[in-house]
C-alpha positions as MATLAB code, in Angstrom:
seq = 'MQNELLRRMGVETASGVCGRDWYSHPRGAELVSINPATGEELCRVQGASSGEYDEVIDDASGTFKRWRNIPAPVRGEVVRQLGAALRQRKNDLGRLVTMETGKIISEGLGEVQEMIDMCDFAVGLSRQLYGLTIASERSEHRMMEQWHPLGTVGIITAFNFPVAVWSWNAAIAAVCGNVSVWKPSPRTPLTSLAVQQIASDVARSAGHEGIFTLCNGGTDIGERLSADRRVPLVSATGSCAMGKKVAATVGARLGRSLLELGGNNSAIITPSANLDLALRAVLFAAVGTAGQRCTTLRRLFLHQSIAEDFTERLVKAYRSIRIGDPLDESTLMGPLISSQAVDAMMMTLQLAKDQGGSILTGGERINRPGYFVEPTIVRATHDMPVVHQETFAPILYVMSYESLDDAIEWNNEVPQGLSSSIFTDSVIDSETFLSPAGSDCGIANVNIGTSGAEIGGAFGGEKETGGGREAGSDAWKAYMRRQTCTINGGRNLPLAQGVKFDL';
ca = [
       0.000    0.000    0.000;
       2.783    2.394    0.940;
       4.736    2.012   -2.306;
       1.581    2.247   -4.402;
       0.586    5.451   -2.608;
       4.035    6.971   -3.208;
       3.886    5.972   -6.863;
       0.497    7.632   -7.329;
       1.810   10.794   -5.681;
       4.752   10.892   -8.101;
       7.333   10.341   -5.350;
       9.703    7.792   -6.849;
      11.848    5.482   -4.755;
      15.091    3.804   -5.670;
      17.496    2.112   -3.257;
      15.678    3.780   -0.364;
      16.391    7.285   -1.687;
      13.532    9.593   -2.640;
      14.089   12.603   -4.818;
      13.444   14.243   -8.159;
      14.955   17.291   -9.803;
      14.244   19.945   -7.209;
      17.528   20.001   -5.385;
      17.104   16.981   -3.112;
      20.330   15.357   -4.382;
      22.419   12.723   -2.613;
      25.162   15.033   -1.385;
      23.425   16.706    1.572;
      22.308   15.306    4.897;
      20.282   12.113    4.731;
      16.778   12.466    6.156;
      14.940    9.401    7.451;
      11.147    9.381    7.272;
       9.611    7.262   10.047;
       6.010    6.139   10.390;
       5.292    7.088   14.030;
       2.406    4.613   14.219;
       4.774    1.690   13.674;
       8.272    3.032   14.274;
       9.233    1.661   10.866;
      11.232    3.498    8.233;
       9.182    4.793    5.323;
      12.028    6.096    3.201;
      15.312    7.988    3.118;
      15.655   11.362    1.430;
      18.896   13.109    0.633;
      18.901   16.787    1.507;
      20.456   19.614   -0.475;
      24.135   20.360   -0.205;
      25.496   23.857    0.386;
      26.207   24.330   -3.299;
      22.763   23.117   -4.288;
      21.228   25.540   -1.813;
      22.969   28.423   -3.571;
      21.697   27.098   -6.891;
      18.151   27.102   -5.499;
      18.368   30.708   -4.342;
      20.004   31.942   -7.540;
      17.352   30.250   -9.671;
      14.593   31.668   -7.457;
      16.007   35.175   -7.816;
      15.961   34.852  -11.595;
      12.403   33.517  -11.610;
      11.250   36.399   -9.421;
      12.397   38.983  -11.959;
       9.950   37.490  -14.447;
       7.144   36.527  -12.068;
       6.817   39.970  -10.434;
       5.763   41.465  -13.782;
       2.939   38.977  -14.339;
      -0.448   40.623  -13.549;
      -1.744   39.591  -10.141;
      -4.989   38.007  -11.468;
      -2.878   35.871  -13.825;
      -0.747   34.824  -10.859;
      -4.000   33.973   -9.116;
      -4.968   31.688  -11.984;
      -1.822   29.613  -11.398;
      -2.761   29.273   -7.727;
      -6.322   28.328   -8.757;
      -4.850   25.490  -10.805;
      -2.766   24.441   -7.800;
      -5.934   24.233   -5.697;
      -7.624   22.146   -8.398;
      -4.669   19.756   -8.501;
      -4.755   19.394   -4.720;
      -8.475   18.572   -4.909;
      -7.710   15.730   -7.300;
      -4.996   14.333   -5.017;
      -6.652   15.039   -1.661;
      -7.218   11.433   -0.580;
      -3.732   10.221   -1.431;
      -1.984   13.275    0.020;
      -4.109   13.129    3.167;
      -3.140    9.489    3.713;
       0.517   10.345    3.194;
       0.263   13.109    5.808;
      -1.236   10.592    8.231;
       1.456    8.013    7.521;
       4.311   10.446    8.079;
       2.952   12.465   11.035;
       0.652   10.019   12.821;
      -2.316   12.387   12.891;
      -5.655   10.628   12.388;
      -6.946   10.303    8.841;
      -9.704   12.900    9.203;
      -7.052   15.404   10.278;
      -4.747   14.357    7.445;
      -7.533   14.942    4.944;
      -8.508   18.128    6.763;
      -4.989   19.468    6.379;
      -5.137   19.007    2.611;
      -8.563   20.658    2.574;
      -6.969   23.608    4.363;
      -4.470   23.871    1.497;
      -7.331   23.872   -0.999;
      -9.187   26.546    0.972;
      -5.995   28.604    1.153;
      -5.637   28.482   -2.620;
      -9.254   29.608   -3.020;
      -8.622   32.496   -0.644;
      -5.446   33.513   -2.483;
      -7.200   33.470   -5.854;
      -9.737   36.010   -4.620;
      -6.975   38.004   -3.010;
      -5.180   38.308   -6.361;
      -7.837   40.856   -7.386;
      -7.844   42.677   -4.043;
      -4.266   43.791   -3.402;
      -5.546   47.270   -2.687;
      -3.578   50.416   -1.990;
      -4.968   53.750   -0.801;
      -5.539   57.189   -2.270;
      -4.592   59.770    0.365;
      -5.642   63.412    0.514;
      -2.697   65.764    0.004;
      -2.331   69.069    1.841;
      -0.867   70.592   -1.336;
      -2.940   71.899   -4.208;
      -2.907   69.801   -7.398;
      -1.063   66.992   -5.634;
      -2.202   63.437   -5.108;
      -0.787   60.822   -2.751;
      -1.283   57.119   -3.129;
      -0.036   53.943   -1.552;
       0.855   50.848   -3.533;
       2.318   47.443   -2.756;
       5.089   45.567   -4.539;
       6.402   42.004   -4.099;
       9.452   41.425   -1.924;
      11.333   38.744   -3.860;
      12.222   35.282   -2.591;
      10.300   34.140    0.491;
      11.883   31.447    2.650;
       9.346   29.098    4.252;
      10.390   26.924    7.198;
       7.669   24.522    8.348;
       7.203   22.123   11.270;
       6.260   18.436   11.308;
       2.812   18.807   12.851;
       1.289   20.642    9.871;
       3.729   19.552    7.186;
       1.800   20.871    4.177;
      -0.913   23.303    5.289;
       1.485   25.911    6.652;
       3.445   25.811    3.400;
       0.242   26.699    1.539;
      -0.546   29.572    3.927;
       2.711   31.164    2.866;
       3.346   29.929   -0.672;
      -0.126   30.609   -2.091;
      -0.300   34.180   -0.798;
       3.358   34.855   -1.605;
       2.718   33.716   -5.184;
      -0.290   35.941   -5.857;
       1.656   38.844   -4.351;
       4.344   38.286   -6.993;
       6.959   36.482   -4.907;
       8.648   33.134   -5.396;
       9.179   30.758   -2.485;
      11.856   28.376   -1.245;
      10.507   25.752    1.152;
      12.585   24.134    3.870;
      10.289   21.508    5.463;
      10.763   19.633    8.703;
      13.376   16.873    8.396;
      10.763   14.566    9.939;
       8.342   14.990    7.018;
      10.332   14.911    3.770;
       7.921   12.631    1.917;
       4.920   14.930    2.164;
       7.065   17.841    1.018;
       8.242   15.865   -2.010;
       4.657   14.968   -2.900;
       3.407   18.551   -2.600;
       6.405   19.871   -4.535;
       5.649   17.428   -7.355;
       2.095   18.748   -7.573;
       3.155   22.399   -7.376;
       5.982   21.972   -9.896;
       3.692   20.256  -12.408;
       1.125   23.051  -12.115;
       3.683   25.854  -12.445;
       5.405   24.155  -15.388;
       2.114   23.589  -17.221;
       1.222   27.244  -16.719;
       4.552   28.365  -18.148;
       5.939   29.658  -14.840;
       8.345   26.997  -13.709;
      10.308   27.788  -10.563;
       7.868   29.892   -8.554;
       7.613   27.078   -5.977;
      10.901   25.456   -4.930;
      11.772   22.820   -2.343;
      15.074   22.582   -0.483;
      15.044   19.561    1.845;
      17.653   19.412    4.559;
      18.446   19.766    8.229;
      19.003   22.773   10.445;
      21.868   23.875    8.215;
      19.441   24.791    5.436;
      17.240   26.752    7.832;
      20.300   28.617    9.081;
      21.369   29.428    5.521;
      17.908   30.792    4.704;
      17.876   32.943    7.832;
      21.282   34.462    7.100;
      20.815   34.910    3.341;
      20.467   38.530    2.181;
      18.925   37.231   -1.043;
      15.878   36.158    0.995;
      14.085   39.325    2.188;
      11.429   37.443    4.195;
      11.764   34.251    6.207;
       8.509   32.746    7.491;
       9.289   30.216   10.211;
       6.965   27.909   12.129;
       8.258   25.953   15.096;
       9.336   26.224   18.699;
       9.960   29.484   20.536;
      13.642   28.551   20.860;
      13.949   28.053   17.107;
      12.088   31.291   16.413;
      14.418   33.306   18.616;
      17.397   32.055   16.631;
      15.720   32.831   13.305;
      14.662   36.292   14.475;
      18.174   37.137   15.685;
      19.817   35.974   12.475;
      17.327   37.638   10.127;
      17.283   40.788   12.253;
      21.076   41.048   12.182;
      20.853   41.620    8.430;
      17.734   43.825    8.818;
      15.594   41.319    6.968;
      11.992   40.473    7.770;
      10.831   37.466    9.739;
       7.289   36.148   10.096;
       7.226   33.923   13.163;
       4.561   31.404   14.174;
       5.918   29.795   17.324;
       4.713   27.953   20.414;
       1.535   28.352   22.397;
       0.628   27.548   25.994;
      -3.081   27.927   25.441;
      -5.837   28.054   28.017;
      -9.606   27.876   28.291;
     -11.774   29.356   31.027;
     -15.085   27.691   31.889;
     -17.489   29.898   33.819;
     -20.499   28.851   35.929;
     -22.943   29.877   33.187;
     -21.252   27.814   30.462;
     -22.968   25.084   28.480;
     -20.952   22.250   29.992;
     -21.877   19.680   27.339;
     -20.558   21.979   24.623;
     -17.484   22.846   26.681;
     -16.685   19.166   27.282;
     -16.663   18.353   23.566;
     -14.586   21.417   22.778;
     -12.020   20.738   25.506;
     -11.673   17.115   24.410;
     -10.753   17.953   20.814;
      -8.611   20.962   21.699;
      -6.556   18.976   24.217;
      -6.370   15.557   22.523;
      -6.575   16.373   18.803;
      -3.341   15.692   16.881;
      -2.157   13.933   20.079;
      -1.568   17.333   21.655;
       0.888   18.331   18.908;
      -0.696   21.559   17.697;
       0.626   24.998   18.554;
      -3.013   25.768   19.459;
      -3.500   22.658   21.621;
      -5.318   23.335   24.899;
      -2.783   22.893   27.699;
      -4.304   24.775   30.654;
      -7.930   24.553   31.778;
      -9.340   26.968   34.362;
     -12.606   25.787   35.932;
     -14.738   27.909   38.226;
     -14.701   26.342   41.648;
     -18.487   25.821   41.599;
     -18.254   23.440   38.618;
     -14.673   22.192   38.895;
     -15.300   18.851   40.595;
     -18.216   17.775   38.416;
     -16.605   18.880   35.133;
     -13.295   17.240   35.980;
     -15.039   13.925   36.688;
     -16.823   14.105   33.320;
     -13.592   15.009   31.556;
     -11.676   12.108   33.124;
     -14.412    9.713   32.020;
     -14.291   11.103   28.475;
     -10.488   10.776   28.338;
     -10.732    7.126   29.291;
     -13.028    6.500   26.321;
     -10.614    7.974   23.722;
      -9.872    5.395   21.021;
      -6.102    5.307   20.528;
      -4.514    3.371   17.698;
      -3.874    3.174   13.973;
      -4.385    6.708   12.632;
      -5.523    5.326    9.255;
      -8.464    3.625   10.994;
     -11.422    6.015   10.766;
     -12.617    5.035   14.250;
      -9.368    6.181   15.884;
      -9.460    9.502   17.758;
      -5.793    9.774   18.763;
      -2.688    8.560   17.000;
       0.940    8.481   18.153;
       3.426   11.177   19.030;
       5.937   11.988   16.318;
       8.962   10.227   17.830;
      10.412    8.322   20.747;
      12.068   11.565   21.860;
       8.628   13.176   22.081;
       7.442   10.308   24.284;
      10.476   10.728   26.544;
       9.851   14.483   26.799;
       6.250   13.852   27.846;
       7.299   11.371   30.540;
       9.924   13.771   31.905;
       7.374   16.599   31.993;
       4.895   14.466   33.916;
       7.584   13.616   36.452;
       8.309   17.338   36.855;
       4.592   17.993   37.372;
       4.451   15.388   40.143;
       7.636   16.744   41.735;
       6.076   20.222   41.795;
       2.898   19.054   43.544;
       0.677   18.007   40.641;
      -1.310   14.772   40.596;
      -2.189   12.678   37.555;
      -5.942   12.085   37.333;
      -5.862    9.852   34.273;
      -3.383    8.660   31.663;
       0.305    9.402   31.840;
       1.674    6.090   30.568;
       3.379    4.854   27.451;
       1.298    2.331   25.535;
       3.018   -0.989   24.979;
       2.678   -1.421   21.236;
       4.795   -0.603   18.161;
       5.054    3.095   17.454;
       5.103    6.104   19.759;
       1.769    5.878   21.540;
       0.918    7.412   24.916;
      -2.165    7.898   27.036;
      -3.699   11.384   26.995;
      -3.181   12.826   30.441;
      -4.976   15.128   32.873;
      -2.952   16.664   35.689;
      -4.443   18.493   38.645;
      -2.187   21.510   39.098;
      -1.902   25.095   40.282;
      -1.339   28.031   37.980;
       2.032   28.976   39.473;
       3.770   25.603   39.004;
       6.822   26.190   36.755;
       5.983   23.196   34.582;
       2.582   24.710   33.780;
       4.331   27.722   32.253;
       6.272   25.647   29.733;
       4.893   24.150   26.543;
       5.251   20.415   26.094;
       4.212   19.112   22.672;
       2.140   16.228   24.013;
      -1.425   15.503   25.225;
      -1.005   16.894   28.749;
      -3.829   19.024   30.156;
      -3.349   20.904   33.432;
      -6.648   21.447   35.281;
      -6.983   24.268   37.832;
      -9.848   25.929   39.670;
     -10.425   29.657   40.070;
     -12.688   31.907   42.125;
     -12.918   35.159   40.131;
     -12.822   35.754   36.382;
     -10.137   38.399   36.906;
      -7.891   35.718   38.406;
      -8.515   33.338   35.507;
      -7.699   36.018   32.926;
      -4.552   36.967   34.832;
      -3.465   33.322   34.858;
      -4.242   33.012   31.150;
      -1.878   35.925   30.498;
       0.975   35.032   32.841;
       2.797   32.587   30.544;
       5.464   33.696   28.039;
       3.458   32.569   25.006;
       0.377   34.314   23.659;
      -1.203   32.306   20.860;
      -4.731   31.044   21.518;
      -7.305   31.303   24.312;
     -10.992   30.724   24.858;
     -13.811   31.222   27.323;
     -16.999   29.212   27.730;
     -19.838   31.298   29.093;
     -23.425   32.378   28.485;
     -22.713   35.717   30.151;
     -22.281   38.643   27.762;
     -20.439   40.542   30.485;
     -17.946   37.702   30.996;
     -17.317   37.258   27.272;
     -16.864   40.993   26.701;
     -14.493   41.181   29.666;
     -12.440   38.369   28.153;
     -12.316   40.145   24.777;
     -11.586   43.608   26.183;
      -8.147   45.300   26.164;
      -7.762   44.107   29.760;
      -8.755   40.546   28.811;
      -6.863   37.832   26.971;
      -3.473   38.942   25.636;
      -3.422   36.248   22.951;
      -3.552   36.690   19.209;
      -6.627   34.411   19.148;
      -9.472   34.794   21.632;
     -12.554   32.594   21.206;
     -15.931   32.422   22.905;
     -17.692   29.061   23.261;
     -15.283   27.232   20.955;
     -11.940   25.648   21.711;
      -8.440   26.985   21.198;
      -7.654   25.012   18.022;
      -9.182   24.709   14.584;
      -8.750   28.244   13.221;
     -10.301   29.123    9.847;
      -8.169   30.514    7.048;
     -10.288   33.661    6.645;
      -8.874   35.227    9.795;
      -5.258   36.192   10.372;
      -3.578   33.461   12.395;
      -0.835   34.128   14.936;
       0.006   35.212   18.449;
       1.860   37.639   20.662;
       4.842   37.613   23.041;
       7.062   34.557   22.525;
       4.632   33.223   19.932;
       6.398   35.659   17.623;
       3.842   38.263   16.561;
       3.467   36.917   13.010;
       0.175   36.704   11.126;
      -0.578   34.268    8.322;
      -3.575   33.281    6.178;
      -6.552   35.674    6.094;
      -7.482   39.293    6.702;
      -4.620   41.606    5.640;
      -1.849   39.095    6.380;
      -0.857   39.401    2.688;
       0.882   42.685    3.505;
       3.691   40.773    5.231;
       4.737   39.444    1.813;
       4.937   42.855    0.130;
       6.698   46.194    0.429;
       4.681   49.380    0.831;
       5.419   52.353   -1.395;
       3.982   55.833   -0.827;
       3.809   57.951   -3.988;
       3.114   61.672   -4.382;
       2.213   63.014   -7.834;
       2.335   66.702   -8.674;
      -0.262   67.369  -11.337;
       0.290   71.128  -11.504;
       2.976   73.609  -12.527;
       3.776   74.931   -9.060;
       5.981   73.380   -6.384;
       4.435   74.011   -2.980;
       6.323   72.359   -0.113;
       4.744   70.346    2.673;
       4.065   71.896    6.084;
       4.109   75.371    4.477;
       7.884   75.444    4.161;
       9.205   78.355    2.004;
      12.355   77.897   -0.085;
      12.165   80.592   -2.762;
      15.231   81.772   -4.647;
];
């Protein structure tokens, strides 16, 4: 099944080495793709060498000089064709995502659907790259604002959303007139090869070969992208530690970085909340993708009047989670990405116990092939150091609160600021949560969980989450440079602010 799937996706294998003609040649670091549901090797992919990296960037720079002059709606047509190609390959690509990441099949298919939706959004955007006309204080003068493409956009993605995040960046970058160079996670080289095959075929058929480029490799490739003055924007998704390194390197050359980093997300459940709705939302937000989303719910604040009853219901629901083969449609939770991730979860749980926490359910490795664990609920207090750190695993810290002000303060006291939510039927409570004195996160939801954002809204967070915004709203502006223009339509030369400079 595996080899047939790879063949249909156009990812060819020979002697355990995957690669085509997009700079994944056998002279760079070897990347090993592992199926986390079995622990077995899927394939080996050779990353790009240093010289091949330079070839990628030089070729991208040349392509940009042509692509930037193509009208934006025509660029949008190429992205429309990309979306159509992804629709045709959705089932196969979704299964490949599941095989390489371990996320359940509905999430694998959902990730490809997110790529399709992103292409649809970008196509519409290609006719809406609006500037402004600005009133001038000078007679017979007009000011306007216009936007131009930046050049080559470097895209660094993480294993947990190995293809969707690429599309957030690449589709919008393309309609804005940029070309992109993609450095995927070394844990997910197969999905990147499959997507690159689709994107390359579309671009080539449209007569615009080279607007999407893949450069597989390890941290060395990410470091080269960050330091490269030929890459004006680096969009990086990953841990806060990784983002700080990227930001420092890009900032040292006064380049731009778009950072989507970690999240230590919380939900507040008030006494007026619909507890049935809240239970379903908490379950998916905390357990979905085996706790390996940047928007995963990690901290749950329960009002003391409902804390005991809700916790009992939540523990019961956790114990009914179906864990197993992520390709089985009845499975609700697959494996973690690696044995190292399992070890990190176990060490974190030991820290939680050492700091006074108690495990209410879960907390064990599952004795079967692959990297499976039990989803875990820990009774904790908001000021435990371990609660303030993000662990990429299905660990949920449950705490009780007395006043909403306390719960909001606890929501805001961690270094990250990505996603947050409140469950309440009180308009006053919801408006307090959404006020300037409320949640300090980039995402604040009412009566839905912390994960599962739609592409129509700008996605991203504050503080150590990086401050970047991707996908909808006006996030396209990150991929362009603003130019303010003043046109004198008269024969006089009045100066601004009434300055006189007459000879």
